[in-house]
mmCIF file of the C-alpha atoms, coordinates in Angstrom:
data_MODEL
# 
_entry.id   MODEL 
# 
loop_
_atom_site.group_PDB 
_atom_site.id 
_atom_site.type_symbol 
_atom_site.label_atom_id 
_atom_site.label_alt_id 
_atom_site.label_comp_id 
_atom_site.label_asym_id 
_atom_site.label_entity_id 
_atom_site.label_seq_id 
_atom_site.pdbx_PDB_ins_code 
_atom_site.Cartn_x 
_atom_site.Cartn_y 
_atom_site.Cartn_z 
_atom_site.occupancy 
_atom_site.B_iso_or_equiv 
_atom_site.pdbx_formal_charge 
_atom_site.auth_seq_id 
_atom_site.auth_comp_id 
_atom_site.auth_asym_id 
_atom_site.auth_atom_id 
_atom_site.pdbx_PDB_model_num 
ATOM 1   C CA . UNK A 1 1   ? -5.964  -37.583 44.221 1.00 0.00 ? 1   UNK A CA 1 
ATOM 2   C CA . UNK A 1 2   ? -7.420  -37.948 47.652 1.00 0.00 ? 2   UNK A CA 1 
ATOM 3   C CA . UNK A 1 3   ? -7.186  -41.412 49.106 1.00 0.00 ? 3   UNK A CA 1 
ATOM 4   C CA . UNK A 1 4   ? -10.364 -43.152 50.448 1.00 0.00 ? 4   UNK A CA 1 
ATOM 5   C CA . UNK A 1 5   ? -8.749  -43.349 53.918 1.00 0.00 ? 5   UNK A CA 1 
ATOM 6   C CA . UNK A 1 6   ? -9.233  -39.758 54.456 1.00 0.00 ? 6   UNK A CA 1 
ATOM 7   C CA . UNK A 1 7   ? -12.494 -38.684 56.452 1.00 0.00 ? 7   UNK A CA 1 
ATOM 8   C CA . UNK A 1 8   ? -15.154 -37.957 54.062 1.00 0.00 ? 8   UNK A CA 1 
ATOM 9   C CA . UNK A 1 9   ? -16.583 -35.016 56.154 1.00 0.00 ? 9   UNK A CA 1 
ATOM 10  C CA . UNK A 1 10  ? -12.991 -33.423 56.176 1.00 0.00 ? 10  UNK A CA 1 
ATOM 11  C CA . UNK A 1 11  ? -12.742 -33.935 52.449 1.00 0.00 ? 11  UNK A CA 1 
ATOM 12  C CA . UNK A 1 12  ? -16.157 -32.406 51.716 1.00 0.00 ? 12  UNK A CA 1 
ATOM 13  C CA . UNK A 1 13  ? -15.552 -29.504 54.162 1.00 0.00 ? 13  UNK A CA 1 
ATOM 14  C CA . UNK A 1 14  ? -12.711 -28.174 51.874 1.00 0.00 ? 14  UNK A CA 1 
ATOM 15  C CA . UNK A 1 15  ? -15.327 -27.485 49.245 1.00 0.00 ? 15  UNK A CA 1 
ATOM 16  C CA . UNK A 1 16  ? -18.123 -26.159 51.475 1.00 0.00 ? 16  UNK A CA 1 
ATOM 17  C CA . UNK A 1 17  ? -19.053 -22.441 50.932 1.00 0.00 ? 17  UNK A CA 1 
ATOM 18  C CA . UNK A 1 18  ? -19.256 -21.100 54.510 1.00 0.00 ? 18  UNK A CA 1 
ATOM 19  C CA . UNK A 1 19  ? -20.788 -17.867 53.209 1.00 0.00 ? 19  UNK A CA 1 
ATOM 20  C CA . UNK A 1 20  ? -23.730 -19.742 51.807 1.00 0.00 ? 20  UNK A CA 1 
ATOM 21  C CA . UNK A 1 21  ? -24.069 -17.251 48.983 1.00 0.00 ? 21  UNK A CA 1 
ATOM 22  C CA . UNK A 1 22  ? -23.198 -19.801 46.291 1.00 0.00 ? 22  UNK A CA 1 
ATOM 23  C CA . UNK A 1 23  ? -23.333 -23.513 45.435 1.00 0.00 ? 23  UNK A CA 1 
ATOM 24  C CA . UNK A 1 24  ? -20.773 -25.816 46.966 1.00 0.00 ? 24  UNK A CA 1 
ATOM 25  C CA . UNK A 1 25  ? -20.705 -28.428 44.171 1.00 0.00 ? 25  UNK A CA 1 
ATOM 26  C CA . UNK A 1 26  ? -22.429 -29.803 41.058 1.00 0.00 ? 26  UNK A CA 1 
ATOM 27  C CA . UNK A 1 27  ? -24.502 -32.831 41.417 1.00 0.00 ? 27  UNK A CA 1 
ATOM 28  C CA . UNK A 1 28  ? -25.564 -35.150 38.680 1.00 0.00 ? 28  UNK A CA 1 
ATOM 29  C CA . UNK A 1 29  ? -29.234 -36.003 39.360 1.00 0.00 ? 29  UNK A CA 1 
ATOM 30  C CA . UNK A 1 30  ? -30.928 -39.040 37.872 1.00 0.00 ? 30  UNK A CA 1 
ATOM 31  C CA . UNK A 1 31  ? -33.714 -40.178 40.229 1.00 0.00 ? 31  UNK A CA 1 
ATOM 32  C CA . UNK A 1 32  ? -32.361 -43.504 41.297 1.00 0.00 ? 32  UNK A CA 1 
ATOM 33  C CA . UNK A 1 33  ? -32.310 -44.627 44.838 1.00 0.00 ? 33  UNK A CA 1 
ATOM 34  C CA . UNK A 1 34  ? -28.483 -44.488 45.202 1.00 0.00 ? 34  UNK A CA 1 
ATOM 35  C CA . UNK A 1 35  ? -28.509 -41.112 43.575 1.00 0.00 ? 35  UNK A CA 1 
ATOM 36  C CA . UNK A 1 36  ? -30.916 -39.660 45.975 1.00 0.00 ? 36  UNK A CA 1 
ATOM 37  C CA . UNK A 1 37  ? -29.283 -41.184 48.936 1.00 0.00 ? 37  UNK A CA 1 
ATOM 38  C CA . UNK A 1 38  ? -26.001 -39.365 47.938 1.00 0.00 ? 38  UNK A CA 1 
ATOM 39  C CA . UNK A 1 39  ? -27.949 -36.124 47.678 1.00 0.00 ? 39  UNK A CA 1 
ATOM 40  C CA . UNK A 1 40  ? -29.599 -36.759 51.092 1.00 0.00 ? 40  UNK A CA 1 
ATOM 41  C CA . UNK A 1 41  ? -26.073 -37.114 52.652 1.00 0.00 ? 41  UNK A CA 1 
ATOM 42  C CA . UNK A 1 42  ? -24.894 -33.921 50.903 1.00 0.00 ? 42  UNK A CA 1 
ATOM 43  C CA . UNK A 1 43  ? -27.763 -31.752 52.048 1.00 0.00 ? 43  UNK A CA 1 
ATOM 44  C CA . UNK A 1 44  ? -28.840 -33.244 55.464 1.00 0.00 ? 44  UNK A CA 1 
ATOM 45  C CA . UNK A 1 45  ? -25.546 -34.792 56.857 1.00 0.00 ? 45  UNK A CA 1 
ATOM 46  C CA . UNK A 1 46  ? -22.725 -32.679 55.234 1.00 0.00 ? 46  UNK A CA 1 
ATOM 47  C CA . UNK A 1 47  ? -24.715 -29.440 54.980 1.00 0.00 ? 47  UNK A CA 1 
ATOM 48  C CA . UNK A 1 48  ? -23.821 -28.858 51.362 1.00 0.00 ? 48  UNK A CA 1 
ATOM 49  C CA . UNK A 1 49  ? -25.624 -26.584 48.694 1.00 0.00 ? 49  UNK A CA 1 
ATOM 50  C CA . UNK A 1 50  ? -25.349 -28.562 45.526 1.00 0.00 ? 50  UNK A CA 1 
ATOM 51  C CA . UNK A 1 51  ? -26.509 -27.316 42.053 1.00 0.00 ? 51  UNK A CA 1 
ATOM 52  C CA . UNK A 1 52  ? -28.245 -30.207 40.492 1.00 0.00 ? 52  UNK A CA 1 
ATOM 53  C CA . UNK A 1 53  ? -27.909 -30.974 36.790 1.00 0.00 ? 53  UNK A CA 1 
ATOM 54  C CA . UNK A 1 54  ? -29.537 -33.667 34.471 1.00 0.00 ? 54  UNK A CA 1 
ATOM 55  C CA . UNK A 1 55  ? -28.629 -34.492 30.953 1.00 0.00 ? 55  UNK A CA 1 
ATOM 56  C CA . UNK A 1 56  ? -31.959 -35.653 29.659 1.00 0.00 ? 56  UNK A CA 1 
ATOM 57  C CA . UNK A 1 57  ? -31.709 -38.449 27.040 1.00 0.00 ? 57  UNK A CA 1 
ATOM 58  C CA . UNK A 1 58  ? -35.331 -39.470 26.899 1.00 0.00 ? 58  UNK A CA 1 
ATOM 59  C CA . UNK A 1 59  ? -34.307 -42.634 28.772 1.00 0.00 ? 59  UNK A CA 1 
ATOM 60  C CA . UNK A 1 60  ? -35.711 -41.814 32.177 1.00 0.00 ? 60  UNK A CA 1 
ATOM 61  C CA . UNK A 1 61  ? -38.674 -43.786 33.211 1.00 0.00 ? 61  UNK A CA 1 
ATOM 62  C CA . UNK A 1 62  ? -41.659 -42.349 34.911 1.00 0.00 ? 62  UNK A CA 1 
ATOM 63  C CA . UNK A 1 63  ? -40.581 -42.884 38.461 1.00 0.00 ? 63  UNK A CA 1 
ATOM 64  C CA . UNK A 1 64  ? -37.122 -41.422 37.726 1.00 0.00 ? 64  UNK A CA 1 
ATOM 65  C CA . UNK A 1 65  ? -38.554 -38.288 36.208 1.00 0.00 ? 65  UNK A CA 1 
ATOM 66  C CA . UNK A 1 66  ? -40.988 -37.888 39.041 1.00 0.00 ? 66  UNK A CA 1 
ATOM 67  C CA . UNK A 1 67  ? -38.205 -38.447 41.607 1.00 0.00 ? 67  UNK A CA 1 
ATOM 68  C CA . UNK A 1 68  ? -35.993 -35.852 39.867 1.00 0.00 ? 68  UNK A CA 1 
ATOM 69  C CA . UNK A 1 69  ? -38.720 -33.216 40.215 1.00 0.00 ? 69  UNK A CA 1 
ATOM 70  C CA . UNK A 1 70  ? -39.456 -34.258 43.797 1.00 0.00 ? 70  UNK A CA 1 
ATOM 71  C CA . UNK A 1 71  ? -35.755 -33.708 44.793 1.00 0.00 ? 71  UNK A CA 1 
ATOM 72  C CA . UNK A 1 72  ? -35.967 -30.057 43.946 1.00 0.00 ? 72  UNK A CA 1 
ATOM 73  C CA . UNK A 1 73  ? -38.694 -29.748 46.402 1.00 0.00 ? 73  UNK A CA 1 
ATOM 74  C CA . UNK A 1 74  ? -37.624 -32.067 49.140 1.00 0.00 ? 74  UNK A CA 1 
ATOM 75  C CA . UNK A 1 75  ? -33.839 -30.901 49.230 1.00 0.00 ? 75  UNK A CA 1 
ATOM 76  C CA . UNK A 1 76  ? -34.487 -27.326 47.984 1.00 0.00 ? 76  UNK A CA 1 
ATOM 77  C CA . UNK A 1 77  ? -31.878 -27.335 45.313 1.00 0.00 ? 77  UNK A CA 1 
ATOM 78  C CA . UNK A 1 78  ? -31.727 -25.411 42.011 1.00 0.00 ? 78  UNK A CA 1 
ATOM 79  C CA . UNK A 1 79  ? -31.482 -27.555 38.910 1.00 0.00 ? 79  UNK A CA 1 
ATOM 80  C CA . UNK A 1 80  ? -30.346 -27.316 35.194 1.00 0.00 ? 80  UNK A CA 1 
ATOM 81  C CA . UNK A 1 81  ? -31.520 -29.849 32.626 1.00 0.00 ? 81  UNK A CA 1 
ATOM 82  C CA . UNK A 1 82  ? -30.167 -30.075 29.061 1.00 0.00 ? 82  UNK A CA 1 
ATOM 83  C CA . UNK A 1 83  ? -32.198 -32.125 26.544 1.00 0.00 ? 83  UNK A CA 1 
ATOM 84  C CA . UNK A 1 84  ? -30.734 -32.692 23.093 1.00 0.00 ? 84  UNK A CA 1 
ATOM 85  C CA . UNK A 1 85  ? -33.127 -32.839 20.092 1.00 0.00 ? 85  UNK A CA 1 
ATOM 86  C CA . UNK A 1 86  ? -34.897 -36.032 19.868 1.00 0.00 ? 86  UNK A CA 1 
ATOM 87  C CA . UNK A 1 87  ? -34.166 -36.357 16.091 1.00 0.00 ? 87  UNK A CA 1 
ATOM 88  C CA . UNK A 1 88  ? -30.243 -36.182 16.953 1.00 0.00 ? 88  UNK A CA 1 
ATOM 89  C CA . UNK A 1 89  ? -30.812 -38.856 19.632 1.00 0.00 ? 89  UNK A CA 1 
ATOM 90  C CA . UNK A 1 90  ? -32.495 -41.229 17.076 1.00 0.00 ? 90  UNK A CA 1 
ATOM 91  C CA . UNK A 1 91  ? -29.874 -40.588 14.532 1.00 0.00 ? 91  UNK A CA 1 
ATOM 92  C CA . UNK A 1 92  ? -27.120 -41.506 16.942 1.00 0.00 ? 92  UNK A CA 1 
ATOM 93  C CA . UNK A 1 93  ? -28.862 -44.742 17.966 1.00 0.00 ? 93  UNK A CA 1 
ATOM 94  C CA . UNK A 1 94  ? -29.333 -45.658 14.350 1.00 0.00 ? 94  UNK A CA 1 
ATOM 95  C CA . UNK A 1 95  ? -25.913 -44.696 13.172 1.00 0.00 ? 95  UNK A CA 1 
ATOM 96  C CA . UNK A 1 96  ? -23.667 -45.658 16.077 1.00 0.00 ? 96  UNK A CA 1 
ATOM 97  C CA . UNK A 1 97  ? -25.663 -48.283 18.243 1.00 0.00 ? 97  UNK A CA 1 
ATOM 98  C CA . UNK A 1 98  ? -22.533 -49.693 19.738 1.00 0.00 ? 98  UNK A CA 1 
ATOM 99  C CA . UNK A 1 99  ? -21.059 -46.367 20.794 1.00 0.00 ? 99  UNK A CA 1 
ATOM 100 C CA . UNK A 1 100 ? -24.302 -44.770 21.973 1.00 0.00 ? 100 UNK A CA 1 
ATOM 101 C CA . UNK A 1 101 ? -24.205 -45.569 25.708 1.00 0.00 ? 101 UNK A CA 1 
ATOM 102 C CA . UNK A 1 102 ? -20.639 -44.337 25.870 1.00 0.00 ? 102 UNK A CA 1 
ATOM 103 C CA . UNK A 1 103 ? -21.629 -41.124 24.161 1.00 0.00 ? 103 UNK A CA 1 
ATOM 104 C CA . UNK A 1 104 ? -24.383 -40.551 26.559 1.00 0.00 ? 104 UNK A CA 1 
ATOM 105 C CA . UNK A 1 105 ? -21.981 -41.139 29.597 1.00 0.00 ? 105 UNK A CA 1 
ATOM 106 C CA . UNK A 1 106 ? -19.515 -38.684 27.871 1.00 0.00 ? 106 UNK A CA 1 
ATOM 107 C CA . UNK A 1 107 ? -22.083 -36.051 27.513 1.00 0.00 ? 107 UNK A CA 1 
ATOM 108 C CA . UNK A 1 108 ? -23.099 -36.439 31.071 1.00 0.00 ? 108 UNK A CA 1 
ATOM 109 C CA . UNK A 1 109 ? -19.605 -35.752 32.257 1.00 0.00 ? 109 UNK A CA 1 
ATOM 110 C CA . UNK A 1 110 ? -19.092 -32.894 29.763 1.00 0.00 ? 110 UNK A CA 1 
ATOM 111 C CA . UNK A 1 111 ? -22.217 -31.226 31.036 1.00 0.00 ? 111 UNK A CA 1 
ATOM 112 C CA . UNK A 1 112 ? -21.092 -31.947 34.699 1.00 0.00 ? 112 UNK A CA 1 
ATOM 113 C CA . UNK A 1 113 ? -17.726 -30.356 34.261 1.00 0.00 ? 113 UNK A CA 1 
ATOM 114 C CA . UNK A 1 114 ? -18.761 -27.447 31.887 1.00 0.00 ? 114 UNK A CA 1 
ATOM 115 C CA . UNK A 1 115 ? -21.434 -26.522 34.510 1.00 0.00 ? 115 UNK A CA 1 
ATOM 116 C CA . UNK A 1 116 ? -18.708 -26.539 37.235 1.00 0.00 ? 116 UNK A CA 1 
ATOM 117 C CA . UNK A 1 117 ? -16.514 -24.336 35.120 1.00 0.00 ? 117 UNK A CA 1 
ATOM 118 C CA . UNK A 1 118 ? -19.364 -21.802 34.472 1.00 0.00 ? 118 UNK A CA 1 
ATOM 119 C CA . UNK A 1 119 ? -20.200 -21.448 38.116 1.00 0.00 ? 119 UNK A CA 1 
ATOM 120 C CA . UNK A 1 120 ? -16.451 -21.658 39.251 1.00 0.00 ? 120 UNK A CA 1 
ATOM 121 C CA . UNK A 1 121 ? -16.987 -24.880 41.298 1.00 0.00 ? 121 UNK A CA 1 
ATOM 122 C CA . UNK A 1 122 ? -14.316 -27.230 42.115 1.00 0.00 ? 122 UNK A CA 1 
ATOM 123 C CA . UNK A 1 123 ? -16.295 -30.313 43.115 1.00 0.00 ? 123 UNK A CA 1 
ATOM 124 C CA . UNK A 1 124 ? -18.451 -32.582 41.012 1.00 0.00 ? 124 UNK A CA 1 
ATOM 125 C CA . UNK A 1 125 ? -20.400 -35.448 42.525 1.00 0.00 ? 125 UNK A CA 1 
ATOM 126 C CA . UNK A 1 126 ? -21.974 -38.464 40.481 1.00 0.00 ? 126 UNK A CA 1 
ATOM 127 C CA . UNK A 1 127 ? -23.299 -41.808 41.316 1.00 0.00 ? 127 UNK A CA 1 
ATOM 128 C CA . UNK A 1 128 ? -22.472 -43.077 37.804 1.00 0.00 ? 128 UNK A CA 1 
ATOM 129 C CA . UNK A 1 129 ? -20.026 -46.038 37.669 1.00 0.00 ? 129 UNK A CA 1 
ATOM 130 C CA . UNK A 1 130 ? -16.451 -44.992 37.346 1.00 0.00 ? 130 UNK A CA 1 
ATOM 131 C CA . UNK A 1 131 ? -15.911 -47.511 34.533 1.00 0.00 ? 131 UNK A CA 1 
ATOM 132 C CA . UNK A 1 132 ? -18.196 -45.443 32.428 1.00 0.00 ? 132 UNK A CA 1 
ATOM 133 C CA . UNK A 1 133 ? -15.612 -42.675 32.391 1.00 0.00 ? 133 UNK A CA 1 
ATOM 134 C CA . UNK A 1 134 ? -12.199 -44.375 33.183 1.00 0.00 ? 134 UNK A CA 1 
ATOM 135 C CA . UNK A 1 135 ? -10.137 -47.032 31.466 1.00 0.00 ? 135 UNK A CA 1 
ATOM 136 C CA . UNK A 1 136 ? -9.463  -48.480 34.941 1.00 0.00 ? 136 UNK A CA 1 
ATOM 137 C CA . UNK A 1 137 ? -10.996 -48.506 38.329 1.00 0.00 ? 137 UNK A CA 1 
ATOM 138 C CA . UNK A 1 138 ? -9.461  -46.103 40.970 1.00 0.00 ? 138 UNK A CA 1 
ATOM 139 C CA . UNK A 1 139 ? -9.147  -46.663 44.787 1.00 0.00 ? 139 UNK A CA 1 
ATOM 140 C CA . UNK A 1 140 ? -9.389  -42.978 45.207 1.00 0.00 ? 140 UNK A CA 1 
ATOM 141 C CA . UNK A 1 141 ? -12.495 -40.992 46.309 1.00 0.00 ? 141 UNK A CA 1 
ATOM 142 C CA . UNK A 1 142 ? -11.694 -37.763 44.616 1.00 0.00 ? 142 UNK A CA 1 
ATOM 143 C CA . UNK A 1 143 ? -9.969  -37.431 41.344 1.00 0.00 ? 143 UNK A CA 1 
ATOM 144 C CA . UNK A 1 144 ? -8.622  -34.223 39.715 1.00 0.00 ? 144 UNK A CA 1 
ATOM 145 C CA . UNK A 1 145 ? -9.187  -33.852 36.022 1.00 0.00 ? 145 UNK A CA 1 
ATOM 146 C CA . UNK A 1 146 ? -5.457  -33.488 35.563 1.00 0.00 ? 146 UNK A CA 1 
ATOM 147 C CA . UNK A 1 147 ? -5.006  -37.005 36.999 1.00 0.00 ? 147 UNK A CA 1 
ATOM 148 C CA . UNK A 1 148 ? -7.965  -38.232 35.094 1.00 0.00 ? 148 UNK A CA 1 
ATOM 149 C CA . UNK A 1 149 ? -7.014  -36.929 31.673 1.00 0.00 ? 149 UNK A CA 1 
ATOM 150 C CA . UNK A 1 150 ? -4.835  -39.879 30.576 1.00 0.00 ? 150 UNK A CA 1 
ATOM 151 C CA . UNK A 1 151 ? -7.462  -42.381 31.765 1.00 0.00 ? 151 UNK A CA 1 
ATOM 152 C CA . UNK A 1 152 ? -10.409 -40.949 30.148 1.00 0.00 ? 152 UNK A CA 1 
ATOM 153 C CA . UNK A 1 153 ? -12.268 -43.117 27.493 1.00 0.00 ? 153 UNK A CA 1 
ATOM 154 C CA . UNK A 1 154 ? -12.930 -40.163 25.188 1.00 0.00 ? 154 UNK A CA 1 
ATOM 155 C CA . UNK A 1 155 ? -14.908 -40.736 21.902 1.00 0.00 ? 155 UNK A CA 1 
ATOM 156 C CA . UNK A 1 156 ? -13.719 -38.477 19.278 1.00 0.00 ? 156 UNK A CA 1 
ATOM 157 C CA . UNK A 1 157 ? -17.117 -37.189 18.022 1.00 0.00 ? 157 UNK A CA 1 
ATOM 158 C CA . UNK A 1 158 ? -15.516 -35.495 15.016 1.00 0.00 ? 158 UNK A CA 1 
ATOM 159 C CA . UNK A 1 159 ? -15.005 -38.820 13.424 1.00 0.00 ? 159 UNK A CA 1 
ATOM 160 C CA . UNK A 1 160 ? -18.801 -39.437 13.672 1.00 0.00 ? 160 UNK A CA 1 
ATOM 161 C CA . UNK A 1 161 ? -19.768 -36.654 11.441 1.00 0.00 ? 161 UNK A CA 1 
ATOM 162 C CA . UNK A 1 162 ? -21.711 -37.980 8.464  1.00 0.00 ? 162 UNK A CA 1 
ATOM 163 C CA . UNK A 1 163 ? -24.558 -36.898 6.048  1.00 0.00 ? 163 UNK A CA 1 
ATOM 164 C CA . UNK A 1 164 ? -26.935 -37.384 9.097  1.00 0.00 ? 164 UNK A CA 1 
ATOM 165 C CA . UNK A 1 165 ? -25.016 -35.759 11.744 1.00 0.00 ? 165 UNK A CA 1 
ATOM 166 C CA . UNK A 1 166 ? -23.093 -32.348 11.917 1.00 0.00 ? 166 UNK A CA 1 
ATOM 167 C CA . UNK A 1 167 ? -20.320 -31.192 14.276 1.00 0.00 ? 167 UNK A CA 1 
ATOM 168 C CA . UNK A 1 168 ? -22.963 -28.876 15.820 1.00 0.00 ? 168 UNK A CA 1 
ATOM 169 C CA . UNK A 1 169 ? -25.321 -31.827 16.338 1.00 0.00 ? 169 UNK A CA 1 
ATOM 170 C CA . UNK A 1 170 ? -22.613 -33.790 18.178 1.00 0.00 ? 170 UNK A CA 1 
ATOM 171 C CA . UNK A 1 171 ? -21.442 -30.771 20.140 1.00 0.00 ? 171 UNK A CA 1 
ATOM 172 C CA . UNK A 1 172 ? -23.149 -31.987 23.423 1.00 0.00 ? 172 UNK A CA 1 
ATOM 173 C CA . UNK A 1 173 ? -21.319 -35.256 23.177 1.00 0.00 ? 173 UNK A CA 1 
ATOM 174 C CA . UNK A 1 174 ? -17.846 -33.768 22.722 1.00 0.00 ? 174 UNK A CA 1 
ATOM 175 C CA . UNK A 1 175 ? -15.622 -34.015 25.776 1.00 0.00 ? 175 UNK A CA 1 
ATOM 176 C CA . UNK A 1 176 ? -14.353 -30.403 26.317 1.00 0.00 ? 176 UNK A CA 1 
ATOM 177 C CA . UNK A 1 177 ? -10.767 -31.255 27.468 1.00 0.00 ? 177 UNK A CA 1 
ATOM 178 C CA . UNK A 1 178 ? -9.271  -27.860 26.441 1.00 0.00 ? 178 UNK A CA 1 
ATOM 179 C CA . UNK A 1 179 ? -11.984 -25.783 28.020 1.00 0.00 ? 179 UNK A CA 1 
ATOM 180 C CA . UNK A 1 180 ? -12.107 -27.422 31.466 1.00 0.00 ? 180 UNK A CA 1 
ATOM 181 C CA . UNK A 1 181 ? -8.435  -28.332 31.942 1.00 0.00 ? 181 UNK A CA 1 
ATOM 182 C CA . UNK A 1 182 ? -7.552  -24.944 33.374 1.00 0.00 ? 182 UNK A CA 1 
ATOM 183 C CA . UNK A 1 183 ? -10.360 -25.015 35.896 1.00 0.00 ? 183 UNK A CA 1 
ATOM 184 C CA . UNK A 1 184 ? -9.408  -28.562 36.878 1.00 0.00 ? 184 UNK A CA 1 
ATOM 185 C CA . UNK A 1 185 ? -12.730 -29.731 38.597 1.00 0.00 ? 185 UNK A CA 1 
ATOM 186 C CA . UNK A 1 186 ? -12.554 -32.585 41.015 1.00 0.00 ? 186 UNK A CA 1 
ATOM 187 C CA . UNK A 1 187 ? -14.801 -35.667 40.650 1.00 0.00 ? 187 UNK A CA 1 
ATOM 188 C CA . UNK A 1 188 ? -16.201 -37.287 43.890 1.00 0.00 ? 188 UNK A CA 1 
ATOM 189 C CA . UNK A 1 189 ? -17.065 -40.911 43.680 1.00 0.00 ? 189 UNK A CA 1 
ATOM 190 C CA . UNK A 1 190 ? -19.507 -41.039 46.658 1.00 0.00 ? 190 UNK A CA 1 
ATOM 191 C CA . UNK A 1 191 ? -20.761 -44.664 46.213 1.00 0.00 ? 191 UNK A CA 1 
ATOM 192 C CA . UNK A 1 192 ? -17.502 -45.779 47.771 1.00 0.00 ? 192 UNK A CA 1 
ATOM 193 C CA . UNK A 1 193 ? -17.639 -43.658 50.729 1.00 0.00 ? 193 UNK A CA 1 
ATOM 194 C CA . UNK A 1 194 ? -21.312 -42.940 51.788 1.00 0.00 ? 194 UNK A CA 1 
ATOM 195 C CA . UNK A 1 195 ? -23.244 -45.369 53.826 1.00 0.00 ? 195 UNK A CA 1 
ATOM 196 C CA . UNK A 1 196 ? -26.558 -45.620 51.638 1.00 0.00 ? 196 UNK A CA 1 
ATOM 197 C CA . UNK A 1 197 ? -27.894 -48.383 53.787 1.00 0.00 ? 197 UNK A CA 1 
ATOM 198 C CA . UNK A 1 198 ? -28.857 -46.364 56.934 1.00 0.00 ? 198 UNK A CA 1 
ATOM 199 C CA . UNK A 1 199 ? -32.355 -47.307 58.100 1.00 0.00 ? 199 UNK A CA 1 
ATOM 200 C CA . UNK A 1 200 ? -33.319 -43.724 58.742 1.00 0.00 ? 200 UNK A CA 1 
ATOM 201 C CA . UNK A 1 201 ? -32.063 -42.526 55.249 1.00 0.00 ? 201 UNK A CA 1 
ATOM 202 C CA . UNK A 1 202 ? -33.858 -45.476 53.546 1.00 0.00 ? 202 UNK A CA 1 
ATOM 203 C CA . UNK A 1 203 ? -37.146 -45.047 55.311 1.00 0.00 ? 203 UNK A CA 1 
ATOM 204 C CA . UNK A 1 204 ? -37.148 -41.365 54.617 1.00 0.00 ? 204 UNK A CA 1 
ATOM 205 C CA . UNK A 1 205 ? -36.307 -41.719 50.849 1.00 0.00 ? 205 UNK A CA 1 
ATOM 206 C CA . UNK A 1 206 ? -38.907 -44.593 50.437 1.00 0.00 ? 206 UNK A CA 1 
ATOM 207 C CA . UNK A 1 207 ? -41.595 -42.375 51.935 1.00 0.00 ? 207 UNK A CA 1 
ATOM 208 C CA . UNK A 1 208 ? -40.848 -39.348 49.868 1.00 0.00 ? 208 UNK A CA 1 
ATOM 209 C CA . UNK A 1 209 ? -39.938 -40.991 46.358 1.00 0.00 ? 209 UNK A CA 1 
ATOM 210 C CA . UNK A 1 210 ? -41.196 -43.642 44.163 1.00 0.00 ? 210 UNK A CA 1 
ATOM 211 C CA . UNK A 1 211 ? -39.204 -46.620 42.821 1.00 0.00 ? 211 UNK A CA 1 
ATOM 212 C CA . UNK A 1 212 ? -39.643 -49.989 41.239 1.00 0.00 ? 212 UNK A CA 1 
ATOM 213 C CA . UNK A 1 213 ? -41.385 -52.225 43.822 1.00 0.00 ? 213 UNK A CA 1 
ATOM 214 C CA . UNK A 1 214 ? -38.535 -54.727 43.781 1.00 0.00 ? 214 UNK A CA 1 
ATOM 215 C CA . UNK A 1 215 ? -36.086 -52.044 44.735 1.00 0.00 ? 215 UNK A CA 1 
ATOM 216 C CA . UNK A 1 216 ? -38.310 -50.958 47.688 1.00 0.00 ? 216 UNK A CA 1 
ATOM 217 C CA . UNK A 1 217 ? -38.510 -54.529 48.869 1.00 0.00 ? 217 UNK A CA 1 
ATOM 218 C CA . UNK A 1 218 ? -34.699 -55.065 48.589 1.00 0.00 ? 218 UNK A CA 1 
ATOM 219 C CA . UNK A 1 219 ? -34.100 -52.066 50.778 1.00 0.00 ? 219 UNK A CA 1 
ATOM 220 C CA . UNK A 1 220 ? -36.950 -52.864 53.226 1.00 0.00 ? 220 UNK A CA 1 
ATOM 221 C CA . UNK A 1 221 ? -35.166 -56.223 53.844 1.00 0.00 ? 221 UNK A CA 1 
ATOM 222 C CA . UNK A 1 222 ? -31.933 -54.452 54.377 1.00 0.00 ? 222 UNK A CA 1 
ATOM 223 C CA . UNK A 1 223 ? -33.519 -52.456 57.069 1.00 0.00 ? 223 UNK A CA 1 
ATOM 224 C CA . UNK A 1 224 ? -34.949 -55.595 58.574 1.00 0.00 ? 224 UNK A CA 1 
ATOM 225 C CA . UNK A 1 225 ? -31.719 -57.431 58.521 1.00 0.00 ? 225 UNK A CA 1 
ATOM 226 C CA . UNK A 1 226 ? -29.872 -54.498 60.137 1.00 0.00 ? 226 UNK A CA 1 
ATOM 227 C CA . UNK A 1 227 ? -32.346 -54.138 62.797 1.00 0.00 ? 227 UNK A CA 1 
ATOM 228 C CA . UNK A 1 228 ? -32.101 -57.842 63.396 1.00 0.00 ? 228 UNK A CA 1 
ATOM 229 C CA . UNK A 1 229 ? -28.389 -57.616 63.764 1.00 0.00 ? 229 UNK A CA 1 
ATOM 230 C CA . UNK A 1 230 ? -28.346 -54.411 65.947 1.00 0.00 ? 230 UNK A CA 1 
ATOM 231 C CA . UNK A 1 231 ? -30.765 -56.198 68.427 1.00 0.00 ? 231 UNK A CA 1 
ATOM 232 C CA . UNK A 1 232 ? -28.338 -58.885 69.294 1.00 0.00 ? 232 UNK A CA 1 
# 
């Protein structure tokens, strides 16, 4: 594990591909303000070349879907999206409503890590809350899978097989521990280490992307408050 007291740029530079002939990391793209702000830092501040991935569960609103598409243009990144069959999603919601959100989170991380393995990348970046993955919170910014493995809240999807769902249907939701343990990808939790409230970053993102009006108002207030403080 890498403690949060380390300089973030020094940490990220260890994964930066200096030859620029490949991706530096895999980035989970969901189109929220915080998520885009992290991508902004990776591209414009830390000079990274991330590969974007999205696990599409038909739960993204219009703004999020529009923002995801816009990110590909604004930040010039490649992107891979996986979309399960809608019929499977409906069966999961009906059969296991209490576990559905955990299954979606598990599928996102599975897709994140398997993509890293496929492209031989060591760094995975997500803006998802740590609690959706771990049994306890961590004070570290970067966690290796080896150190994560005992803390993962893994849903055994084989136990969910019934007359409506087969093992093949549930394959995207299975956490592939055996497949990725040898590659041992590292998970970066940037919400703890990036300053997402920089006025220039906020203004740029609000100009380029669309959000719920309440969110835009909140971040504009943050800009106004920071400007007021800085003036004293």
